C-alpha positions in Angstrom: 81.3 101.4 98.0 81.0 98.7 100.6 79.7 95.2 99.7 76.7 95.6 102.1 75.6 98.8 100.4 75.8 97.1 97.0 73.7 94.2 98.3 71.1 96.5 99.7 70.9 98.6 96.5 70.7 95.5 94.3 67.9 93.9 96.3 66.0 97.1 96.6 66.2 97.7 92.9 65.2 94.1 91.9 62.2 94.4 94.3 61.2 97.9 93.0 61.5 96.8 89.3 59.4 93.6 89.8 56.6 95.5 91.9 56.5 98.3 89.4 55.9 95.9 86.5 53.3 94.0 88.5 51.4 97.2 89.2 51.6 98.5 85.7 50.7 95.2 84.1 47.8 94.9 86.5 46.3 98.1 85.2 46.1 96.7 81.7 44.2 93.6 82.7 40.4 93.9 82.1 38.2 93.6 85.0 36.5 90.4 83.8 39.8 88.6 83.5 40.0 85.3 85.4 43.5 84.5 86.8 42.5 80.8 87.3 42.5 80.5 83.5 46.3 80.4 83.4 47.2 77.3 81.3 48.6 74.3 83.2 51.6 74.1 80.8 52.7 77.7 81.7 52.6 76.8 85.5 54.5 73.6 84.8 57.2 75.4 82.7 57.5 78.1 85.3 58.1 75.5 88.0 60.6 73.5 85.9 62.6 76.6 84.9 62.7 77.8 88.6 64.0 74.4 89.7 66.6 74.2 87.1 67.8 77.8 87.8 67.9 77.0 91.6 70.1 74.0 90.8 72.4 76.1 88.7 72.5 78.8 91.5 73.4 76.1 94.0 76.2 74.7 91.9 77.6 78.2 91.3 77.6 79.0 95.0 79.2 75.7 95.8 82.0 76.4 93.1 82.9 79.7 94.4 82.8 78.6 98.1 85.1 75.7 97.2 87.4 78.1 95.4 87.5 80.4 98.4 88.4 77.4 100.7 91.0 76.3 98.3 92.5 79.8 98.4 92.6 79.8 102.2 94.2 76.5 102.2 97.1 77.7 100.0 97.6 80.5 102.4 97.8 78.1 105.3 100.3 76.0 103.4 102.5 79.0 102.5 102.5 80.3 106.0 103.3 76.8 107.4 106.2 76.4 105.0 107.7 79.8 106.0 107.3 78.9 109.7 109.1 75.6 109.1 112.0 77.4 107.4 112.3 79.7 110.4 112.2 76.9 112.9 114.5 74.4 111.1 117.4 76.8 110.7 118.0 76.5 114.4 120.8 74.0 113.7 122.7 76.6 111.6 125.3 79.1 113.0 123.9 82.1 114.7 124.7 84.5 111.9 123.2 82.4 109.2 120.2 81.6 111.3 119.6 85.3 112.0 119.9 86.2 108.3 117.5 83.6 107.1 115.0 84.4 109.7 115.2 88.1 108.9 114.5 87.4 105.3 111.6 85.2 106.3 110.2 87.9 108.6 110.6 90.6 105.9 108.6 88.4 103.4 105.8 87.7 105.8 105.5 91.2 106.9 105.3 92.4 103.3 102.7 89.7 102.5 100.4 90.6 105.4 100.8 94.4 105.3 101.3 95.2 101.6 100.7 92.4 99.2 97.3 91.5 100.5 96.0 94.9 99.6 97.8 94.8 96.3 96.2 91.4 95.4 92.7 92.7 96.1 93.3 95.8 94.0 95.1 94.3 91.0 94.2 90.6 91.1 97.7 89.4 91.0 100.9 89.0 93.0 103.4 91.8 93.3 107.0 91.8 92.0 108.2 92.9 95.4 106.7 89.9 97.1 108.4 87.6 94.5 111.8 89.2 95.0 111.5 88.8 98.8 110.7 85.1 98.4 113.6 84.8 96.1 115.8 86.3 98.7 114.6 83.7 101.2 115.5 81.0 98.6 119.0 82.4 98.1 119.6 82.6 101.8 118.7 78.9 102.2 120.3 77.4 99.2 123.6 79.5 99.1 124.6 78.2 102.6 127.0 75.2 102.6 126.5 72.9 105.5 129.6 72.6 107.7 128.8 69.1 109.1 126.5 66.1 108.7 124.1 67.5 111.3 123.6 70.7 109.2 123.5 68.7 106.0 120.6 66.7 107.2 118.7 69.9 107.7 119.6 71.4 104.4 117.4 69.4 102.0 114.3 69.6 104.1 114.8 73.4 104.2 115.0 73.6 100.4 111.9 71.5 100.2 110.0 74.0 102.4 111.1 76.8 100.2 109.7 75.0 97.2 106.5 74.3 99.1 106.2 78.0 99.9 106.9 79.0 96.3 104.3 76.5 95.1 101.7 77.8 97.5 102.4 81.4 96.5 101.9 80.5 92.9 98.5 79.0 93.7 97.6 82.0 95.7 98.5 84.2 92.7 96.3 82.1 90.5 93.3 82.6 92.9 93.9 86.4 93.3 91.5 87.3 90.6 87.9 86.4 89.8 87.4 82.7 89.3 83.9 82.7 87.6 84.2 82.8 83.8 82.2 85.5 82.0 80.0 83.1 80.2 78.8 81.6 83.5 77.9 85.1 84.6 76.0 85.7 81.4 74.0 82.5 82.0 73.3 83.4 85.7 72.0 86.9 84.8 70.0 85.8 81.9 68.5 83.0 83.9 67.5 85.4 86.7 65.8 87.6 84.2 63.9 84.6 82.6 63.0 83.1 86.0 61.8 86.4 87.4 60.0 87.3 84.2 58.1 84.1 84.1 56.3 85.0 87.3 54.4 87.6 85.3 52.8 84.9 83.2 50.9 83.7 86.3 48.7 86.9 86.3 49.8 88.3 89.7 47.2 90.7 91.1 47.8 93.7 93.3 46.9 91.9 96.6 49.3 92.3 99.5 50.1 88.6 99.6 51.0 88.3 95.9 53.0 91.5 95.8 54.9 90.4 98.9 55.7 87.0 97.4 56.9 88.6 94.1 59.1 91.1 96.0 60.6 88.5 98.2 61.3 86.2 95.2 63.1 88.9 93.3 65.1 89.9 96.5 66.2 86.3 97.0 67.5 86.0 93.5 69.3 89.3 93.9 70.9 88.2 97.2 72.1 84.8 95.7 73.7 86.5 92.8 75.4 88.9 95.2 76.6 86.0 97.2 78.2 84.5 94.1 79.8 87.8 93.2 81.2 88.3 96.7 82.7 84.8 96.8 84.0 85.0 93.2 87.3 86.9 94.2 88.8 84.8 97.1 91.2 87.7 98.1 89.3 90.7 96.9 85.9 91.2 98.6 84.1 91.1 101.9 83.9 87.4 102.6 87.4 86.6 101.4 90.4 84.5 102.4 92.5 86.1 105.1 96.1 86.3 106.2 95.3 84.8 109.5 97.7 81.8 109.1 100.6 84.3 108.8 99.4 86.3 111.7 99.0 83.3 113.9 102.5 81.8 113.1 104.3 85.1 113.0 102.8 87.3 115.7 106.1 89.0 116.4 106.2 90.2 112.7 102.5 91.0 112.0 101.8 92.6 115.3 
C-alpha cells in the first residue's frame, strides 16, 4: 500500500469519525440547550491543550526531519569517501589501481542497487555490503608502497576507508525507525484528547462548524502521517536517497 493511499485513508477515517460523533451527539442535545453556556474554563483548557499539543507536534516533526537530514549527510560522506579512494589510487601501479577501483565499484553498485532496498525492508545493513567494504579495506591496506610518492598516498587512503566505514555505520544506525514507542504513544493519546475536547464546545450541525471540525481532525491526521513518513529515513516515501553515490559514480550506477 502506497504512502499516499495510507494518508488519504487516515484523513478520511479521522474526518468521518469526528463528523459521525458530532452528528450523533447533536441528536442527544435538547432543543432548549444554549451553546453559549459553555464554561469559560473549558474553552481555556481546550485552547491550552491544543497549543501544548501543537508544540509537541512541531518538535516531533523537527526531530524526524533533522534525523532524515543527518541520514542523508552520512550517505554523502560515505559516497565522497569512496570517491576519494577511487581517485587517490591514481598514484599506484595500474594493476593495483584497477583492483581497488573494481572493489570500490562493486561496493557502490551493491549499495545502490541492492542494499538500499534491503535497508528499507529490514531496517539494517546487509552482511554482503559489509563484506564488500571489507574487501575494499583489504585491497587498500594490504598493498605495500614501493616508493615515497606512493607512501604519501597510503595513509590518506586508509583514512578514507575509515571515514567510509564510519559513515556506513551511521547509515546502519539510521536504517530503522528513529521515534521511540513511548513518543508515539504520547502523540496518539494527545491527538485523541485534543480532538475529543472539541466536543466539549457543543458543536452544532451547521455547515461551518462541521467543516471546521472535519478540517481540524484531517490536519491532526496529516501531521501524524508526516511524522510517521519521516520516522524511517531510508524506508518510506520521503526518505534519504542514494543520489550522492549516483552523482559520483555514474559509470557504475547507470
